[in-house]
C-alpha positions in Angstrom: 22.8 -4.7 13.7 19.4 -5.1 15.5 18.0 -8.5 15.6 14.9 -8.5 13.3 12.2 -10.9 14.3 9.1 -11.4 12.4 6.4 -11.0 15.0 7.8 -13.5 17.4 6.6 -11.1 20.4 3.5 -9.6 19.2 1.1 -9.8 21.9 -2.3 -11.4 21.9 -4.2 -9.4 19.1 -7.4 -9.7 21.4 -5.7 -7.8 24.3 -7.2 -4.1 25.0 -5.4 -1.3 23.8 -6.4 2.2 22.6 -5.1 4.5 19.8 -2.2 5.9 22.0 -0.9 2.4 21.5 -0.7 2.6 17.8 1.7 4.1 15.3 -0.1 6.4 13.0 2.0 6.9 10.2 0.5 8.4 7.3 -2.9 9.7 6.2 -4.5 10.7 3.0 -8.1 12.0 2.7 -9.4 8.3 2.4 -7.0 6.3 4.3 -5.7 6.2 7.8 -3.1 3.4 8.4 -3.2 2.2 12.1 -0.6 -0.2 13.1 -2.5 -2.4 15.6 0.0 -3.8 17.9 0.9 -2.5 21.4 4.5 -1.7 22.5 3.5 -2.3 26.0 2.7 -6.0 25.3 5.8 -6.4 23.1 8.3 -4.9 25.4 6.8 -6.6 28.6 6.5 -9.9 27.0 10.0 -9.8 26.0 11.5 -8.5 29.0 9.7 -10.8 31.3 10.9 -14.0 29.2 14.5 -12.7 29.0 14.5 -12.3 32.9 12.8 -15.6 33.2 15.2 -17.4 31.2 18.1 -16.1 33.4 16.5 -17.2 36.5 15.3 -14.0 37.8 12.0 -13.7 39.8 10.3 -10.8 37.9 8.0 -10.2 40.5 10.7 -9.4 43.0 12.5 -6.7 40.9 12.1 -3.4 42.3 10.2 -0.6 40.6 12.2 2.1 39.2 11.3 5.6 40.3 10.4 8.3 37.6 13.2 10.8 36.5 12.3 14.2 37.6 13.2 16.1 34.4 14.8 19.4 35.1 16.2 21.8 32.2 19.7 21.1 33.4 19.5 17.5 33.8 18.1 17.3 29.9 20.6 19.7 28.5 23.2 17.6 29.9 22.5 14.7 27.5 22.7 16.9 24.5 26.0 18.1 23.0 28.0 20.9 24.3 27.0 24.5 23.0 23.7 23.2 21.5 21.8 25.6 23.9 23.9 28.6 23.3 22.3 31.8 22.2 24.6 31.9 19.0 23.8 28.4 18.1 20.1 28.9 18.6 20.4 31.8 16.3 22.3 30.0 13.6 19.8 27.2 13.7 16.9 29.5 13.4 18.4 31.3 10.6 19.2 28.1 8.7 15.9 26.9 9.1 14.0 30.1 8.1 16.0 30.1 4.8 15.7 26.5 4.1 14.1 25.0 0.8 11.7 23.5 -0.5 9.9 24.2 2.8 11.4 25.0 6.1 13.4 22.2 7.6 16.3 21.8 9.9 19.2 19.4 10.4 21.2 19.2 13.7 24.4 17.0 13.6 25.7 15.5 16.7 22.5 16.3 18.7 23.0 13.7 21.6 26.0 12.9 23.7 27.8 9.9 22.1 27.8 7.7 25.4 24.2 8.0 25.7 23.1 7.3 22.1 25.6 4.3 21.9 23.9 2.8 24.9 20.5 3.3 23.3 21.7 1.3 20.3 22.8 -1.4 22.5 19.6 -1.8 24.5 17.6 -1.8 21.3 19.7 -4.5 19.4 19.5 -6.4 22.9 16.0 -6.3 24.1 13.6 -5.0 21.4 12.0 -6.9 18.5 10.6 -5.6 15.2 7.6 -6.4 13.1 7.8 -6.4 9.3 5.2 -4.0 8.1 4.5 -3.7 4.7 1.6 -1.6 2.7 0.9 0.1 -0.5 3.0 3.1 1.1 6.1 1.6 3.1 8.0 -1.3 3.9 9.6 -1.0 7.4 10.6 -2.8 10.5 8.9 -1.3 13.3 8.6 -1.2 17.0 5.5 0.2 18.8 4.7 3.4 20.3 7.8 4.2 22.9 5.5 6.9 24.5 4.2 4.3 26.7 7.4 3.1 28.4 6.2 4.4 31.6 3.5 1.6 31.7 6.4 -1.2 31.7 7.1 -2.7 35.1 10.4 -2.0 36.9 12.0 -5.2 35.5 11.4 -4.2 32.0 12.4 -0.7 32.3 15.4 -1.8 33.9 16.5 -3.2 30.6 16.0 0.3 28.7 17.3 2.9 31.1 19.2 4.8 28.3 16.2 4.6 25.9 14.0 6.1 28.8 16.6 8.9 29.2 16.6 9.5 25.6 12.8 10.0 25.5 12.7 12.2 28.5 15.4 14.5 27.1 13.8 14.7 23.7 10.4 15.8 25.1 12.0 18.0 28.1 10.6 21.5 28.3 14.2 22.7 27.5 14.3 21.0 24.1 10.8 21.7 23.3 11.5 25.3 23.7 14.6 25.2 21.7 12.6 23.5 18.6 9.7 25.8 19.2 12.1 28.8 18.7 13.9 27.4 15.7 10.6 26.5 13.8 8.4 29.3 15.2 5.6 26.6 15.4 4.4 27.8 18.8 4.2 25.7 22.1 5.0 22.0 21.7 3.4 19.3 24.1 5.3 17.5 26.6 2.4 15.5 27.7 1.5 13.7 24.5 4.8 12.0 23.3 4.7 10.3 19.9 7.7 8.3 19.0 8.8 4.7 17.4 11.9 3.1 16.2 11.9 2.2 12.4 14.7 -0.1 11.0 15.2 0.0 7.1 17.3 -2.8 5.8 17.7 -3.2 2.0 14.4 -3.1 -0.1 12.8 -0.9 2.8 11.2 2.4 1.9 8.5 5.0 2.7 6.7 6.7 -0.1 5.4 10.3 -0.8 3.1 11.8 2.1 2.8 14.9 4.2 2.6 13.7 7.7 -0.6 15.5 8.4 -2.8 13.7 11.2 -4.4 15.3 14.1 -2.5 17.5 16.4 1.0 16.9 14.7 3.1 20.1 14.9 6.8 19.3 14.2 8.0 15.9 12.5 11.6 14.6 13.4 14.0 11.9 12.8 17.0 11.0 14.9 19.3 8.6 13.3 20.9 5.8 15.1 23.2 4.4 12.2 26.2 2.4 13.1 28.3 5.2 14.8 31.7 3.5 13.6 30.6 3.5 9.8 29.9 6.6 7.9 26.6 6.2 5.9 27.3 6.5 2.2 24.8 8.3 0.1 24.7 5.4 -2.6 23.2 3.3 -0.1 19.9 5.3 -0.3 18.1 5.8 2.9 17.9 9.6 2.5 15.0 11.7 3.7 13.7 13.5 0.5 11.8 16.6 0.3 9.4 17.6 -2.5 8.8 21.2 -3.7 5.2 22.1 -4.4 4.0 23.9 -7.5 1.4 26.5 -7.6 -1.2 26.2 -10.4 -3.9 29.0 -11.2 -7.2 27.8 -12.8 -9.2 30.3 -15.4 -10.9 32.1 -12.4 -7.5 33.0 -10.9 -7.9 30.3 -8.0 -4.4 29.0 -6.9 -3.8 25.4 -5.9 -0.9 23.4 -4.5 0.4 20.1 -5.7 3.7 18.5 -4.9 6.2 18.0 -7.7 6.9 14.5 -9.0 10.7 15.1 -8.4 12.3 15.7 -5.0 14.6 18.8 -4.6 16.4 18.2 -1.5 18.0 14.9 -0.2 19.3 14.5 3.5 21.4 11.2 3.9 21.3 9.7 7.5 24.2 10.1 9.7 24.5 9.0 13.4 23.0 11.3 16.2 21.7 13.7 13.3 18.2 15.0 13.7 16.2 16.1 10.9 12.9 18.0 11.5 10.2 20.1 9.9 6.9 21.9 10.7 4.1 19.7 9.7 2.2 21.8 7.1 -0.8 20.5 5.2 -0.3 20.4 1.6 3.2 21.3 1.6 5.4 19.3 3.9 5.7 16.3 1.3 8.7 13.9 1.8 9.5 10.4 1.5 12.3 7.9 2.6 14.5 6.4 -0.3 14.8 3.1 -0.6 17.8 1.5 1.2 19.8 -0.2 -1.4 21.6 -3.6 -1.1 23.3 -3.7 -4.4 23.4 -7.5 -4.5 25.7 -7.1 -1.3 25.1 -8.7 2.3 26.1 -5.9 4.3 25.1 -5.5 7.9 26.3 -1.8 8.2 23.5 -0.9 5.6 20.8 -0.7 8.3 19.1 2.5 8.7 17.9 2.6 12.3 16.2 5.8 13.5 13.7 7.2 16.0 11.1 9.0 14.5 8.2 10.9 15.8 6.2 14.1 16.2 5.8 17.0 18.7 2.2 17.6 19.3 0.0 21.0 20.0 -0.3 21.3 23.7 -2.9 19.4 25.4 -5.4 20.1 28.2 -3.8 21.2 31.1 -0.3 22.5 29.6 0.6 26.0 28.9 -0.4 27.2 25.5 -3.3 25.0 25.1 -6.2 26.1 23.2 -9.6 24.4 23.2 -10.7 23.2 19.7 -7.4 23.8 18.2 -7.2 20.5 17.1 -10.3 20.3 15.6 -9.7 23.6 13.7 -6.3 22.2 12.5 -8.0 19.3 11.2 -10.6 21.3 9.3 -7.9 23.3 7.9 -6.1 20.2 6.7 -9.2 19.3 4.8 -9.8 22.9 3.5 -6.2 22.9 2.0 -6.9 19.5 0.3 -10.0 20.5 -1.0 -9.8 24.3 -1.8 -8.7 24.9 -5.2 -9.6 21.3 -6.1 -6.0 20.4 -6.8 -6.9 16.8 -8.0 -8.3 18.1 -11.2 -4.8 18.7 -12.2 -3.8 15.1 -11.5 -2.1 13.2 -14.3 -2.9 11.0 -16.1 -6.3 12.8 -16.7 -9.0 10.4 -17.3 -10.1 10.0 -20.9 -13.3 8.0 -21.5 -14.2 7.1 -24.9 -17.5 5.6 -25.7 -17.9 2.9 -28.4 -19.7 4.3 -31.6 -23.5 4.0 -31.4 -23.7 2.2 -34.8 -21.5 -0.7 -33.2 -23.5 -0.6 -30.0 -26.9 -0.8 -31.8 -25.7 -3.8 -34.3 -26.6 -6.0 -31.4 -24.6 -9.1 -33.0 -21.7 -9.7 -30.8 -20.5 -12.8 -32.7 -17.0 -12.3 -34.1 -17.2 -11.8 -37.9 -14.3 -13.0 -40.4 -13.2 -9.3 -40.4 -13.2 -9.1 -36.7 -11.1 -12.5 -36.5 -8.6 -11.3 -38.9 -7.8 -8.1 -36.9 -7.6 -9.9 -33.6 -5.1 -12.7 -34.9 -2.7 -9.8 -35.9 -2.2 -9.7 -32.1 -3.8 -12.5 -30.2 -3.0 -16.0 -29.8 -5.5 -18.2 -32.0 -6.6 -20.3 -29.2 -8.3 -17.5 -27.3 -10.6 -16.9 -30.2 -12.1 -20.6 -30.6 -15.5 -20.9 -29.5 -14.8 -23.6 -26.9 -12.1 -21.5 -25.2 -14.4 -18.4 -25.1 -17.3 -20.6 -23.8 -15.0 -21.8 -21.0 -13.7 -18.2 -20.3 -17.1 -16.9 -19.5 -18.0 -19.7 -17.4 -15.0 -19.2 -15.2 -15.4 -15.5 -15.3 -19.2 -15.8 -14.2 -17.8 -18.0 -11.0 -14.6 -15.9 -10.1 -15.4 -12.4 -11.5 -11.5 -12.5 -12.7 -9.4 -14.3 -15.2 -5.7 -14.7 -15.7 -4.7 -15.7 -19.2 -1.1 -16.8 -20.1 0.5 -16.4 -23.5 -2.2 -14.1 -24.6 -0.5 -12.2 -27.6 0.7 -14.3 -30.5 4.2 -15.3 -30.9 4.9 -13.1 -34.0 3.8 -9.9 -32.4 5.3 -10.6 -29.0 8.8 -11.1 -30.9 8.5 -7.6 -32.1 7.3 -6.1 -28.7 10.0 -8.0 -26.7 12.5 -6.6 -28.8 11.2 -3.2 -28.8 11.1 -3.1 -24.8 14.4 -4.7 -24.6 16.0 -2.0 -26.8 14.1 0.7 -24.7 15.3 -0.4 -21.4 19.0 -0.3 -23.1 18.5 3.8 -23.2 18.9 5.7 -20.1 16.0 7.8 -19.3 16.4 11.4 -18.1 16.2 11.8 -14.3 14.3 14.9 -14.3 10.5 15.0 -15.0 10.7 18.0 -17.3 13.6 16.8 -19.6 12.1 13.2 -19.7 8.8 14.6 -21.0 10.7 16.9 -23.5 12.9 14.1 -25.1 10.7 10.8 -24.9 7.3 9.8 -25.8 6.4 9.3 -22.0 4.9 11.5 -19.6 4.9 11.2 -15.8 1.9 10.6 -13.7 1.5 12.6 -10.6 1.2 13.8 -7.7 3.7 11.6 -6.1 1.3 11.4 -2.9 -0.8 9.4 -5.3 1.1 7.7 -7.8 4.1 8.0 -10.1 4.9 6.0 -13.4 5.5 6.7 -17.0 2.4 6.6 -19.2 1.1 7.2 -22.8 -2.6 7.6 -23.7 -5.0 6.6 -26.5 -4.2 8.6 -29.5 -1.0 10.2 -28.1 2.4 10.3 -29.6 1.0 8.5 -33.0 3.6 8.6 -35.6 3.9 7.1 -39.3 5.8 4.1 -37.9 4.0 3.2 -34.5 5.8 1.3 -31.8 4.2 -2.3 -30.7 2.8 -0.5 -27.8 1.1 2.0 -29.7 -0.4 -0.6 -31.8 -1.7 -2.4 -28.7 -2.8 1.0 -27.1 -4.2 2.5 -30.4 -5.4 -0.3 -32.6 -6.3 -3.5 -30.7 -7.6 -2.7 -27.2 -10.2 0.3 -28.3 -11.2 -1.8 -31.3 -14.8 -3.1 -31.9 -13.7 -6.5 -32.6 -11.8 -6.6 -29.1 -14.9 -5.1 -27.4 -16.9 -8.3 -28.9 -14.2 -10.5 -27.6 -14.6 -9.2 -24.0 -18.1 -9.6 -24.2 -17.9 -13.1 -25.2 -15.1 -13.9 -22.5 -16.9 -12.5 -19.9 -20.4 -12.1 -20.6 -20.6 -8.4 -20.0 -20.8 -5.7 -22.8 -18.4 -2.8 -22.6 -19.8 0.6 -23.2 -16.7 2.7 -23.0 -13.2 2.5 -22.3 -10.4 4.5 -20.7 -6.7 3.0 -21.7 -3.2 3.6 -20.8 0.2 2.2 -21.5 2.3 2.1 -18.3 6.0 1.9 -17.6 7.3 1.5 -13.9 11.0 2.5 -13.4 13.1 0.6 -11.2 13.7 2.7 -7.8 11.0 5.3 -8.6 7.5 4.2 -9.4 4.3 2.8 -7.6 0.6 3.7 -7.4 -1.0 3.9 -3.9 -4.4 2.4 -2.9 -7.5 4.1 -4.2 -10.8 3.0 -3.9 -13.7 2.5 -6.8 -16.6 4.6 -5.6 -19.2 4.1 -8.4 -22.1 2.2 -7.8 -21.9 0.3 -10.9 -19.2 -2.4 -11.5 -16.7 -2.1 -14.1 -14.1 -4.3 -16.0 -10.5 -3.6 -15.5 -8.0 -5.2 -17.9 -4.1 -5.6 -17.3 -1.8 -6.8 -20.1 1.4 -7.4 -18.6 4.4 -7.0 -20.9 7.3 -7.2 -18.6 9.9 -9.2 -20.4 12.5 -9.8 -17.4 12.1 -12.5 -14.8 12.5 -12.5 -10.9 9.1 -10.9 -10.1 8.0 -13.6 -7.8 5.9 -15.9 -10.1 6.7 -19.4 -11.0 4.9 -18.9 -14.4 7.3 -16.3 -15.7 6.7 -17.7 -19.3 9.3 -16.3 -21.7 10.7 -14.0 -19.0 14.5 -13.1 -20.2 13.6 -14.5 -23.7 14.9 -18.1 -23.2 15.0 -19.5 -26.6 13.5 -22.8 -25.2 10.5 -20.8 -23.9 9.8 -19.3 -27.0 9.5 -22.4 -28.8 7.3 -23.8 -25.9 5.0 -20.8 -26.6 4.9 -21.4 -30.3 3.8 -25.0 -29.5 1.2 -23.6 -26.9 -0.3 -21.0 -29.2 -1.7 -23.6 -31.6 -2.6 -26.2 -29.4 -5.9 -26.3 -28.0 -5.5 -28.8 -25.2 -2.1 -27.0 -24.0 -4.0 -23.6 -24.0 -7.1 -25.0 -22.1 -4.7 -26.5 -19.3 -3.1 -23.0 -19.1 -6.7 -21.5 -18.8 -7.6 -23.7 -16.0 -4.4 -23.2 -14.3 -4.8 -19.6 -14.5 -8.4 -19.6 -13.0 -6.9 -21.4 -10.0 -4.3 -18.7 -9.6 -6.8 -15.7 -9.5 -8.2 -16.9 -6.3 -5.0 -17.6 -4.6 -4.5 -15.4 -1.7 -0.8 -16.2 -1.1 1.3 -13.2 -0.6 2.3 -12.0 -4.1 5.5 -10.1 -2.9 8.1 -11.0 -5.4 11.9 -11.5 -4.2 15.0 -10.5 -6.0 17.2 -13.2 -7.8 19.2 -13.5 -4.9 16.1 -13.8 -2.6 17.4 -11.2 -0.2 14.3 -8.9 -0.3 11.1 -8.2 -2.3 11.2 -6.2 -5.6 7.6 -5.3 -5.9 6.1 -4.5 -9.0 2.8 -6.6 -8.2 -0.9 -5.3 -8.6 -3.3 -6.0 -5.7 -7.0 -5.9 -5.4 -8.2 -5.7 -1.8 -11.6 -5.8 -0.1 -13.1 -2.5 0.8 -12.4 -1.4 4.4 -15.0 -2.4 6.9 -15.1 -1.9 10.8 -15.7 -4.6 13.0 -18.0 -4.5 15.8 -15.5 -2.5 18.1 -14.8 0.1 15.3 -11.3 -1.2 14.6 -9.9 -1.8 10.9 -10.6 -5.2 9.5 -7.7 -7.1 7.8 -8.7 -5.7 4.4 -6.8 -2.6 5.5 -3.7 -2.3 3.2 -1.8 -1.5 6.6 -1.9 -5.1 7.6 -2.3 -7.3 4.4 1.5 -8.1 4.4 1.6 -9.3 8.1 -1.5 -11.3 7.6 -0.3 -13.1 4.5 3.1 -14.1 6.3 1.3 -15.1 9.6 -0.7 -17.8 7.4 -4.0 -16.2 7.9 -6.1 -16.7 4.9 -8.4 -13.8 5.7 -6.0 -11.3 4.5 -8.4 -9.2 2.4 -6.5 -9.8 -1.0 -9.0 -10.5 -3.5 -6.7 -10.8 -6.7 -2.8 -10.4 -7.1 -0.8 -10.1 -10.2 2.9 -10.2 -10.4 4.5 -8.5 -13.3 5.2 -11.0 -16.0 5.3 -11.6 -19.7 2.3 -11.7 -22.1 -0.2 -12.2 -19.6 -3.8 -10.8 -19.5 -5.8 -10.4 -16.3 -9.4 -9.2 -16.3 -11.1 -8.2 -13.1 -14.9 -7.1 -12.2 -14.3 -4.4 -9.7 -17.1 -3.4 -7.1 -17.6 -0.2 -5.4 -14.8 0.2 -2.4 -12.5 -2.3 -3.7 -8.8 -1.0 -3.3 -6.3 -1.3 -6.1 -2.7 -0.4 -6.3 0.8 -1.3 -8.0 3.6 -2.0 -5.3 6.6 0.2 -5.5 9.3 -1.3 -7.9 12.6 -1.7 -5.9 15.9 -0.8 -7.6 16.9 -4.5 -7.3 14.5 -5.5 -10.0 16.1 -6.6 -13.2 14.1 -4.4 -15.4 11.3 -2.1 -15.4 7.6 -3.0 -15.2 5.6 -2.7 -18.4 1.8 -3.1 -18.9 -1.2 -1.7 -20.4 -4.4 -1.2 -18.5 -8.1 -0.6 -19.4 -11.2 0.4 -17.6 -14.3 -0.5 -19.2 -18.0 0.7 -18.2 -20.2 -2.4 -18.8 -24.0 -2.9 -19.5 -24.8 -5.6 -17.0 -28.7 -5.7 -17.8 -29.7 -4.8 -14.4 -31.6 -1.9 -15.6 -33.5 -4.0 -18.2 -34.5 -6.5 -15.4 -35.6 -3.7 -13.2 -37.8 -2.2 -16.0 -39.4 -5.7 -16.8 -40.2 -5.9 -13.3 -41.9 -2.5 -13.3 -43.8 -3.2 -16.5 -45.1 -6.4 -14.8 -46.0 -4.6 -11.6 -47.9 -1.9 -13.6 -49.7 -4.4 -15.7 -50.8 -6.4 -12.5 -51.9 -3.1 -11.0 -54.0 -2.3 -14.0 -55.6 -5.5 -14.1 -56.5 -5.0 -10.5 -58.3 -1.6 -11.2 -60.0 -3.4 -14.1 -61.4 -6.0 -11.9 -62.5 -3.4 -9.4 -64.1 -1.1 -12.0 -66.0 -4.5 -13.2 -67.0 -5.3 -9.7 -68.5 -1.9 -9.4 -70.4 -2.0 -12.5 -71.8 -5.3 -11.6 -73.1 -3.5 -8.3 
């Protein structure tokens, strides 16, 4: 099992490096995740330290001559018969007929002696850094393309790894893959590979690998050669089919299905590969499941990377091709405007004009009676509302515990716990046909179950329907929001959501409007173990229920809760949850992060989602996290969101005790800025008119 070290050998972050030293993992139209650490520094530091500890003088070690890679030398490191014409023809045929898009799998690719030696070198000589973003949780090395930059002493510790890299990027094997995939010539100059280690809880969510000059993606597995990987351990490469949609004008768009259709489990010395295709080569890596076991064999180690188009000076180089590919990628994403078919669709509802023009935002007796059917009484007292508004004006966020009343939460808990005992269909069509839920899509943006305002209403509405259709969109609740925040909602967009264990998440998206908006999250997850010490009432302890009953009618107790929650809203500690056994995070937390900013050298700041996890674990307070909300029971959060602020819900691990449940609302607000600007304009106009009148009077006097 590789020794996983938490950044112990990361080089000085101020050292110079360029983009070739970075692992570019995934890109969307608005996001590029750059892993800013240099493998040269990592390997060189570790090698020199190891040699020094053993008493060797590093400076006196001889340099290693670079291997001359001939076709015969390279072929000698692959299994016998791989390059035979019959084998090549068979691989090509299988590749051409594969679905959901063209991909290949080659078993026993590398000679066992070489690959076993590579495993030992990795275990003994390399360190890995935990990287966690909205899209993945992985232990990574840096870019192995730069092995040649190491000194001879360091390279002497990695001879097999160097051989493997040279064989994989040899002209013989590049020609082989080019023939199988019909992808055209592949570069031998631009190598791009790294070692990724997935332990239980690690995962990589849906993406298409389209970045720059990538032409073919590959994964070479280095799992335990003495233990066959079991499919129930997870860790499979999963491929997603694309769905074609035609609009009323006949324009066709492609979007990935929310369900994968091909699963390829890992196997030692197995190569999985496919041509990178914009808008089509969508895939993910299934979570590695621990199932509560401590099993050192459940370590999915692999070398993954890409073959690129030929670079300048190489045969097959076409000037400007990389730029053309980038333009084509953007065109595929924009042409047809597939995002208009994203689900859930936005349904913004304005409050009725009569309510808006009433002008009286104080709660009437009728308002209070309606709110008391759902909310804890203490959140309706004038003192509490005044205190909330004061805290919100200072922090721009609130986190309120025990928000709903005990009578209502008793019904709500019973309903949710009963729902979780009923297995859900696995396929999206069957699930949407047989339940009240719909599946959010496409999966390279988000996936979760949802219900919208006004949907699935019945004569006997569920407690979730009551919250979604009766409380949150009501004018009394709008008044309450105004009193609690000092901001007047003008419209709302509401959802009830359920994040299934081992399935669901949202990836980071920015808010691009100029006007700020209120965002609400009512967390109603009844299970515990989500990484928050204040999981009040989680798992339904009788003692907790009694405490909630006392707190609900005790203003002093409620006041202390409000004060405590206000402190928690600005807590920048890492919100990652751990399972009950403490083995790995179970996710499910929602994060707001500062907008990306480039520093003076053009590098990403720490507000990049790609580095928030490492920043939090390293003790760096400047991790860009503005607000975090672990899943919990009966907890309301309210956030004032500015332009550019990122938000995502972390993938929910299968190790979680239950699904993550919540209701969310987006409220456009009137901040009275326009009124202030109008007043200023009126004053300026009046002053200008007075000056003009004085000038006219002076002219008359003359």
